[in-house]
C-alpha positions as CSV (number, residue, x, y, z in Angstrom):
1,M,36.5,15.9,-29.4
2,R,39.7,15.2,-27.4
3,R,42.7,14.0,-29.4
4,T,44.6,10.9,-28.3
5,T,48.3,11.3,-28.4
6,G,51.4,9.1,-27.7
7,V,51.0,5.4,-27.0
8,G,47.2,5.7,-26.8
9,A,47.1,7.1,-30.3
10,V,49.2,4.3,-31.7
11,A,47.0,1.7,-29.9
12,A,43.8,3.3,-31.2
13,A,45.2,3.5,-34.7
14,V,45.9,-0.2,-34.9
15,G,42.6,-1.1,-33.2
16,S,44.0,-2.5,-30.0
17,P,43.3,-1.0,-26.5
18,P,46.0,1.0,-24.6
19,P,48.1,-0.9,-22.1
20,M,46.3,-1.5,-18.8
21,R,47.7,0.1,-15.6
22,T,47.5,-1.8,-12.3
23,G,48.1,-1.0,-8.7
24,L,48.4,2.5,-7.4
25,A,49.1,3.9,-10.9
26,G,46.0,2.3,-12.2
27,F,44.0,3.8,-9.4
28,F,45.1,7.3,-10.1
29,A,44.8,6.8,-13.8
30,K,41.0,6.4,-13.4
31,F,40.9,10.1,-12.5
32,G,42.5,11.0,-15.8
33,V,39.0,10.9,-17.4
34,L,38.4,14.3,-15.7
35,K,41.2,15.8,-17.8
36,G,39.4,18.1,-20.2
37,A,36.2,18.2,-18.2
38,Q,34.3,21.4,-18.8
39,R,34.6,24.2,-16.3
40,E,31.0,23.8,-15.1
41,L,31.9,20.4,-13.5
42,W,34.8,21.9,-11.5
43,L,32.6,24.8,-10.5
44,T,30.0,22.3,-9.3
45,F,32.7,20.7,-7.1
46,G,33.5,24.1,-5.6
47,I,29.8,24.9,-5.0
48,K,29.4,21.5,-3.3
49,L,32.3,22.2,-0.9
50,L,31.0,25.6,0.0
51,V,27.4,24.4,0.4
52,I,28.4,21.6,2.7
53,A,30.7,23.8,4.8
54,A,27.9,26.4,5.3
55,Y,25.3,23.7,6.1
56,S,27.5,21.7,8.5
57,V,28.6,24.8,10.5
58,T,24.9,25.7,10.9
59,N,23.6,22.2,11.6
60,K,26.1,21.7,14.5
61,T,25.2,25.1,16.0
62,L,21.4,25.0,15.9
63,V,20.6,23.3,19.2
64,L,23.2,25.3,21.0
65,W,21.9,28.6,19.5
66,L,18.3,27.7,20.3
67,S,19.1,27.1,24.0
68,S,21.8,29.8,24.5
69,D,20.5,32.7,22.4
70,L,16.7,32.0,22.2
71,G,16.2,30.4,25.6
72,Y,14.7,27.1,24.6
73,N,15.3,24.2,27.0
74,D,16.6,20.8,25.9
75,Q,13.2,19.3,25.3
76,S,11.8,22.3,23.2
77,A,15.0,22.6,21.2
78,G,14.9,18.9,20.4
79,V,11.3,19.0,19.3
80,L,11.8,22.0,17.1
81,I,14.8,20.5,15.3
82,G,13.8,16.8,15.3
83,W,10.0,17.1,14.7
84,V,9.8,20.3,12.7
85,W,13.0,21.6,11.0
86,A,14.8,18.5,10.0
87,P,11.7,16.6,8.6
88,A,10.6,19.8,6.8
89,M,13.9,19.9,5.1
90,T,13.5,16.3,3.9
91,V,10.0,17.0,2.5
92,C,11.2,20.2,0.8
93,T,14.2,18.3,-0.7
94,L,11.8,15.8,-2.3
95,L,9.8,18.7,-3.8
96,A,12.9,20.7,-4.8
97,G,13.5,18.6,-7.9
98,S,10.3,19.9,-9.5
99,I,11.3,23.5,-8.7
100,T,14.5,22.9,-10.6
101,D,12.5,21.8,-13.6
102,A,10.5,25.0,-13.4
103,L,13.4,27.4,-13.0
104,G,16.3,25.7,-14.7
105,L,19.6,24.7,-13.2
106,R,21.6,27.9,-12.9
107,R,18.5,30.0,-11.8
108,T,17.7,27.4,-9.1
109,F,21.2,27.6,-7.7
110,F,20.9,31.4,-7.5
111,V,17.4,31.4,-5.9
112,G,18.5,28.8,-3.3
113,V,21.6,30.8,-2.3
114,C,19.6,34.1,-2.1
115,V,17.1,32.5,0.2
116,C,19.8,31.1,2.4
117,L,21.6,34.5,2.5
118,V,18.5,36.3,3.8
119,A,17.7,33.5,6.3
120,R,21.3,33.3,7.6
121,A,21.5,37.1,7.9
122,V,18.3,37.1,10.0
123,M,19.8,34.4,12.3
124,V,23.0,36.3,12.7
125,F,21.5,39.7,13.6
126,S,18.2,39.0,15.2
127,T,17.6,37.9,18.8
128,I,13.9,38.3,18.6
129,K,12.6,34.7,18.9
130,W,9.7,34.9,16.4
131,L,11.8,36.7,13.8
132,A,14.8,34.4,14.1
133,L,12.5,31.4,13.6
134,A,10.0,32.8,11.0
135,G,12.5,34.9,9.1
136,G,15.6,32.7,9.6
137,L,15.1,29.1,10.4
138,A,12.0,28.5,8.3
139,P,13.2,29.9,5.0
140,L,16.6,28.3,5.5
141,V,14.7,25.0,5.1
142,I,13.7,26.0,1.6
143,G,17.0,27.4,0.6
144,E,19.0,24.4,1.8
145,A,16.6,22.0,0.2
146,L,17.0,23.7,-3.2
147,G,20.7,22.9,-3.2
148,T,20.6,19.1,-2.9
149,P,18.8,17.9,-6.1
150,V,20.5,20.8,-8.1
151,L,24.0,19.6,-7.3
152,I,23.1,16.0,-8.3
153,A,21.6,17.2,-11.5
154,A,24.5,19.5,-12.2
155,T,27.1,16.7,-11.7
156,R,25.2,14.6,-14.2
157,R,24.7,17.4,-16.7
158,Y,28.3,18.6,-16.7
159,S,30.0,15.2,-16.9
160,T,30.4,12.9,-19.8
161,T,29.5,9.2,-19.6
162,R,33.1,8.3,-18.9
163,Q,33.5,11.0,-16.3
164,R,30.2,10.4,-14.5
165,S,31.3,7.6,-12.0
166,I,34.4,9.4,-10.9
167,A,32.5,12.7,-10.8
168,F,30.0,11.3,-8.3
169,S,32.7,9.7,-6.3
170,L,34.5,13.0,-6.0
171,I,31.2,14.7,-5.0
172,Y,31.0,12.3,-2.1
173,T,34.6,12.9,-1.1
174,I,34.2,16.7,-1.4
175,M,31.2,16.4,0.9
176,N,33.3,14.9,3.6
177,V,36.0,17.5,3.0
178,G,33.4,20.1,3.6
179,F,32.4,18.5,6.8
180,L,36.1,18.5,7.9
181,V,36.5,22.2,7.1
182,A,33.3,23.0,9.0
183,A,34.3,20.9,12.0
184,R,37.6,22.8,12.4
185,I,36.0,26.2,12.1
186,Y,33.3,25.1,14.6
187,D,35.9,24.3,17.2
188,Y,38.1,27.3,16.4
189,V,35.3,29.9,16.9
190,R,34.0,28.3,20.1
191,Q,37.5,27.9,21.6
192,H,38.6,31.5,20.8
193,L,35.4,33.3,21.8
194,G,34.2,30.8,24.5
195,E,30.8,29.2,24.5
196,H,29.1,32.4,25.7
197,G,31.4,35.0,24.2
198,H,30.8,37.6,21.5
199,I,32.2,39.8,18.8
200,S,31.3,43.4,18.0
201,L,29.9,43.9,14.5
202,F,28.2,47.1,13.2
203,G,27.6,48.1,16.8
204,E,25.9,44.8,17.6
205,Q,27.1,42.2,20.1
206,I,27.1,38.9,18.1
207,S,27.3,35.8,20.3
208,T,29.6,32.9,19.7
209,Y,26.8,30.8,18.1
210,R,25.6,33.6,15.9
211,T,29.2,34.2,14.9
212,L,29.2,30.6,13.6
213,F,26.1,31.5,11.6
214,L,28.1,34.5,10.3
215,V,30.8,32.2,9.1
216,S,28.2,30.1,7.3
217,L,26.8,33.3,5.8
218,L,30.2,34.1,4.4
219,F,30.5,30.6,2.9
220,E,27.0,31.1,1.4
221,L,28.0,34.5,-0.1
222,S,31.1,33.0,-1.7
223,I,28.9,30.5,-3.6
224,L,27.7,33.4,-5.8
225,I,31.1,33.5,-7.5
226,P,31.1,30.0,-9.0
227,I,27.4,30.4,-9.9
228,Y,28.2,33.5,-11.9
229,F,30.7,31.6,-14.1
230,L,28.3,28.8,-14.9
231,R,27.3,29.0,-18.6
232,T,23.6,28.9,-19.2
233,G,22.5,25.9,-21.2
234,A,26.0,24.1,-21.1
235,E,25.8,20.3,-21.2
236,A,28.7,17.8,-21.4
237,T,28.2,15.0,-24.0
238,D,30.5,12.3,-25.3
239,E,30.7,14.4,-28.5
240,G,31.7,17.6,-26.7
241,V,30.1,20.5,-25.0
242,H,26.6,21.5,-26.3
243,F,24.8,24.7,-25.6
244,E,21.0,24.8,-25.7
245,P,18.3,26.6,-23.8
246,E,17.3,24.8,-20.6
247,R,14.0,23.0,-21.0
248,L,11.6,24.6,-18.6
249,Q,8.2,23.3,-17.5
250,Y,5.3,25.4,-18.6
251,P,7.4,27.9,-20.7
252,G,5.7,31.2,-21.3
253,T,3.8,31.3,-18.0
254,Q,4.6,33.6,-15.2
255,F,7.4,32.6,-12.8
256,G,5.3,32.0,-9.7
257,K,2.6,30.1,-11.6
258,R,5.2,28.0,-13.3
259,V,6.7,26.9,-9.9
260,L,3.2,26.2,-8.5
261,L,2.2,24.1,-11.5
262,T,5.4,22.1,-11.4
263,V,5.1,21.5,-7.7
264,R,1.5,20.4,-8.1
265,D,2.6,18.0,-10.9
266,S,5.3,16.6,-8.6
267,A,2.9,16.0,-5.8
268,L,0.4,14.3,-8.1
269,E,3.1,12.1,-9.5
270,T,4.3,11.2,-6.0
271,G,0.7,10.2,-5.2
272,R,0.5,8.0,-8.3
273,L,3.9,6.5,-7.5
274,F,2.7,5.4,-4.1
275,K,-0.5,4.1,-5.5
276,R,1.4,1.8,-7.8
277,L,3.8,0.7,-5.1
278,L,1.0,-0.2,-2.7
279,G,0.0,-3.0,-5.0
280,Q,3.4,-4.6,-4.9
281,S,4.5,-7.0,-2.1
282,G,8.1,-6.0,-2.5
283,F,7.2,-2.4,-1.5
284,Y,6.1,-3.5,2.0
285,Q,9.2,-5.6,2.4
286,L,11.4,-2.7,1.4
287,L,9.5,-0.3,3.6
288,A,9.9,-2.6,6.6
289,F,13.7,-2.9,5.8
290,L,14.0,0.9,5.6
291,L,12.1,1.5,8.8
292,L,14.5,-0.7,10.7
293,I,17.4,1.2,9.1
294,G,15.9,4.3,10.6
295,F,17.0,3.2,14.0
296,L,20.6,3.3,12.9
297,K,20.1,6.8,11.4
298,V,19.2,8.0,15.0
299,I,22.9,7.7,15.8
300,V,23.9,9.7,12.7
301,M,21.4,12.4,13.7
302,Q,22.5,12.7,17.3
303,M,26.0,13.6,16.2
304,D,24.7,17.0,15.2
305,Y,21.8,17.5,17.6
306,V,22.8,15.7,20.8
307,F,26.6,15.2,20.8
308,P,27.5,18.9,21.0
309,K,25.6,19.5,24.2
310,F,26.8,16.3,25.7
311,G,30.4,17.1,24.8
312,I,30.3,20.6,26.3
313,R,28.6,19.5,29.5
314,E,30.9,16.5,30.1
315,L,34.2,17.8,28.8
316,G,33.8,21.6,29.4
317,D,33.5,24.7,27.3
318,G,35.5,24.7,24.1
319,A,35.6,20.9,24.0
320,P,36.9,19.8,20.5
321,I,33.6,18.5,19.3
322,G,34.3,19.1,15.7
323,Q,37.7,17.4,15.8
324,L,36.2,14.4,17.5
325,L,33.5,14.1,14.8
326,S,36.2,14.5,12.1
327,I,37.3,11.0,13.0
328,N,34.1,9.9,11.3
329,Y,34.6,12.1,8.2
330,L,38.3,11.0,7.7
331,L,37.6,7.3,8.2
332,T,34.5,7.4,5.9
333,I,36.6,8.8,3.1
334,L,39.0,5.9,3.6
335,F,36.7,3.0,4.4
336,V,33.7,3.4,2.1
337,P,35.5,2.7,-1.2
338,T,37.8,0.1,0.4
339,I,35.2,-1.9,2.2
340,G,32.9,-1.6,-0.8
341,A,35.6,-3.1,-3.1
342,L,36.3,-5.9,-0.7
343,T,32.7,-6.9,-0.1
344,Q,31.1,-6.3,-3.5
345,R,30.5,-10.0,-4.1
346,F,28.4,-10.4,-0.9
347,A,24.6,-9.6,-0.8
348,A,23.7,-6.1,0.3
349,Y,21.2,-7.4,2.9
350,R,24.0,-9.4,4.7
351,M,26.4,-6.4,4.6
352,V,23.7,-4.2,6.1
353,I,23.3,-6.6,9.0
354,I,27.0,-6.8,9.6
355,G,27.3,-3.0,9.5
356,G,24.3,-2.6,11.7
357,V,25.9,-4.9,14.4
358,I,29.1,-2.9,14.3
359,C,27.4,0.4,14.5
360,A,25.1,-0.6,17.4
361,G,28.0,-2.3,19.2
362,S,30.1,0.9,18.9
363,V,27.5,3.0,20.8
364,F,27.6,0.6,23.8
365,I,31.2,1.8,24.4
366,M,29.7,5.1,25.5
367,A,27.4,3.4,28.0
368,L,30.3,1.8,29.8
369,P,31.7,3.2,33.1
370,T,34.3,5.9,32.4
371,S,36.5,4.4,35.1
372,W,37.2,1.4,32.9
373,F,39.0,3.7,30.5
374,Q,40.9,5.8,33.0
375,G,44.1,3.7,32.5
376,S,44.0,4.2,28.8
377,A,43.4,7.9,29.2
378,D,46.4,8.2,31.4
379,G,48.5,6.0,29.1
380,M,49.9,6.3,25.6
381,I,46.6,6.0,23.9
382,G,45.0,8.8,25.9
383,Q,48.1,11.0,25.4
384,W,48.1,10.5,21.6
385,I,44.3,11.1,21.2
386,G,44.1,13.9,23.8
387,H,47.3,15.8,23.4
388,S,48.6,14.9,19.8
389,Y,45.3,14.7,17.9
390,L,42.9,16.9,19.8
391,G,45.4,19.4,21.3
392,V,43.8,19.1,24.8
393,Q,45.9,20.5,27.6
394,G,46.3,18.8,31.0
395,T,44.6,15.6,32.2
396,I,42.8,13.6,29.5
397,H,39.2,12.7,30.4
398,P,38.3,9.0,29.8
399,Y,35.5,10.2,27.6
400,Y,38.1,11.3,25.0
401,V,39.3,7.7,24.6
402,M,35.7,6.3,24.6
403,I,34.4,8.8,22.0
404,A,37.4,8.2,19.7
405,L,36.9,4.4,19.9
406,Y,33.1,4.7,19.5
407,I,33.3,7.0,16.4
408,A,36.1,4.9,14.8
409,L,34.2,1.7,15.2
410,F,30.9,3.3,14.1
411,S,32.7,4.6,10.9
412,V,33.6,1.0,10.0
413,G,30.1,-0.1,10.5
414,E,28.7,2.8,8.5
415,A,31.0,2.0,5.6
416,F,29.6,-1.6,5.6
417,Y,25.9,-0.7,5.7
418,S,25.2,2.8,4.5
419,P,26.1,2.5,0.7
420,R,24.5,-0.9,0.6
421,V,21.1,0.4,1.7
422,Y,20.7,2.2,-1.6
423,E,22.1,-0.7,-3.5
424,Y,19.6,-3.1,-1.9
425,A,16.7,-0.8,-2.8
426,A,17.8,-0.7,-6.4
427,A,18.6,-4.4,-6.6
428,I,15.2,-5.6,-5.5
429,A,13.2,-3.1,-7.5
430,P,11.1,-4.4,-10.4
431,K,12.6,-3.5,-13.8
432,G,11.8,0.0,-14.7
433,Q,11.0,1.1,-11.1
434,E,14.6,1.5,-9.8
435,A,14.2,5.3,-9.4
436,S,10.9,4.9,-7.5
437,Y,12.4,2.3,-5.1
438,G,15.6,4.4,-4.8
439,A,13.6,7.4,-3.7
440,L,12.3,5.4,-0.8
441,S,15.8,5.2,0.5
442,Y,15.3,8.6,2.2
443,V,12.7,7.0,4.6
444,P,15.4,6.1,7.2
445,F,16.6,9.7,7.4
446,L,13.1,10.9,8.0
447,L,12.4,8.3,10.7
448,G,15.8,9.0,12.3
449,K,15.0,12.7,12.5
450,L,11.6,12.1,14.0
451,L,13.1,9.7,16.6
452,I,15.9,12.2,17.6
453,G,13.2,14.8,18.4
454,G,12.7,13.1,21.7
455,A,16.4,13.2,22.6
456,G,16.0,16.5,24.3
457,W,14.2,14.7,27.2
458,L,17.2,12.3,27.4
459,L,19.6,15.2,27.7
460,A,17.5,17.0,30.3
461,I,17.2,13.9,32.4
462,F,20.6,12.2,32.1
463,C,22.9,15.0,30.9
464,P,21.5,18.3,32.2
465,A,23.5,21.5,32.1
466,V,23.3,21.8,35.9
467,G,23.1,19.0,38.4
468,P,24.2,15.3,38.5
469,R,24.7,13.6,35.2
470,H,24.3,10.0,34.2
471,S,25.3,10.2,30.5
472,G,26.0,6.5,30.3
473,T,22.3,5.7,30.7
474,M,21.5,8.1,27.8
475,W,24.0,6.4,25.6
476,L,22.6,3.0,26.7
477,I,19.2,4.1,25.4
478,F,20.8,5.2,22.1
479,A,22.6,1.9,21.8
480,L,19.5,-0.2,22.5
481,A,17.6,1.9,19.9
482,A,20.3,1.3,17.3
483,S,20.2,-2.4,18.1
484,V,16.6,-2.6,16.9
485,A,18.0,-2.5,13.3
486,P,20.3,-5.5,13.1
487,I,18.2,-7.6,15.5
488,G,15.0,-6.8,13.5
489,L,16.8,-7.5,10.2
490,L,18.0,-10.9,11.5
491,L,14.7,-11.9,13.2
492,F,12.4,-11.0,10.3
493,R,14.7,-11.7,7.4
494,R,12.6,-14.5,6.1
495,Y,9.7,-12.1,5.8
496,I,11.3,-8.9,4.6
497,R,14.3,-10.1,2.6
498,V,13.9,-10.2,-1.2
499,P,16.2,-11.8,-3.7
500,E,18.7,-9.3,-5.1
501,A,19.2,-9.0,-8.8
502,G,22.6,-10.5,-9.8
503,R,23.0,-12.3,-6.4
504,E,22.9,-16.0,-5.9
505,E,23.2,-15.8,-2.1
506,F,19.8,-16.0,-0.4
507,A,19.4,-17.6,3.0
């Protein structure tokens, strides 16, 4: 138990609450609940930062590595990432929770990191196509998927009731810090080695993109340090830290059999869940809602799988791709809590439409003629964005201004709609089925990944590595695809919108 001292102790002694803090002091005071948090929670924050940094560096590099090092064209690389790798990761993530139950928290952390270490090492040192894919990319799906549910479970397990809300808010913030760190490293390596440069390591010539995989390998290796200091069986409670053996599924059975039995149970439970949901009209309405949101997620997916190639081809080798994407990460940290606080009294469905309109509208900026932005590029705005923020030398291409405006506006829209998608799913769920409906919130990501699988053809046709480019047309197609979401939500709202618990607004 923590002891209360000073003014708080006197207030507690007389039975009255301590004085309330307002304004900025009150905001920072909310984080005071983490004082005295057990070390496992801080270690979880550190693991989250390293996991995201390793994942983000790899994710931004994949399509470039597939084309440059393994010889895949734009179409094949897009299909492999969008229709195989990314969807497989989503499916494995859904099953990974059951594996955590079978292995326990600390052991799952360790297994996931070991799988990623082997996979990343293969991707760094192998240029044999089948080995790089079968021994690197394929197992990386499993290793990465094991980390997501474990971090969520660890944040909950290692935080008290009072700490939990702030702990999950910090996890979200740390995720974006990880993206920022990865983005800077991504640009640094590419700019110092060149897009097709190399380093010498153990007598091997390691290309620029495999060097980026090496960086992610080092991040992954460092995760073993905080995992080592996690105490087995530790759990934070409001009464203090408790230690008890982790409750494993099928104790006493062999390790491999335990995993298989737990995964089987998870698959059967998922089947029973969908059977129950199929009999509810609200399920179909939510599914239609989420499928429309999937068209917005296409824009999120293209930032990792299309934007790097576009940026390099239009802006040249070493283009500050990561620094441009960092605009989104920085503004997301700022806007999500701010807009959430300002719009919390409005219905989630309405906020999703507003956010969708802003997001789709932002993409149309990229479809406009670059000549329209030449004046801004040559003026103060272009100088600040290009020279001061991005560190670009010489003349500023209009695309720098266009991209900065697009990403900034998109970030505002994302702050409006993205958190409210999960809120809407929970708000319309029948009592006792909030988790089931919440799990469906992953559907837009899966659809977005499947849709982005065809983006390789768009790159090959409108933004090829060699030959005339018409990138504006590619961006127009993306913008029109994103517009399906807000237009569909508006046109079909009387059919798919469901009253939200605790909201009087319904029109």
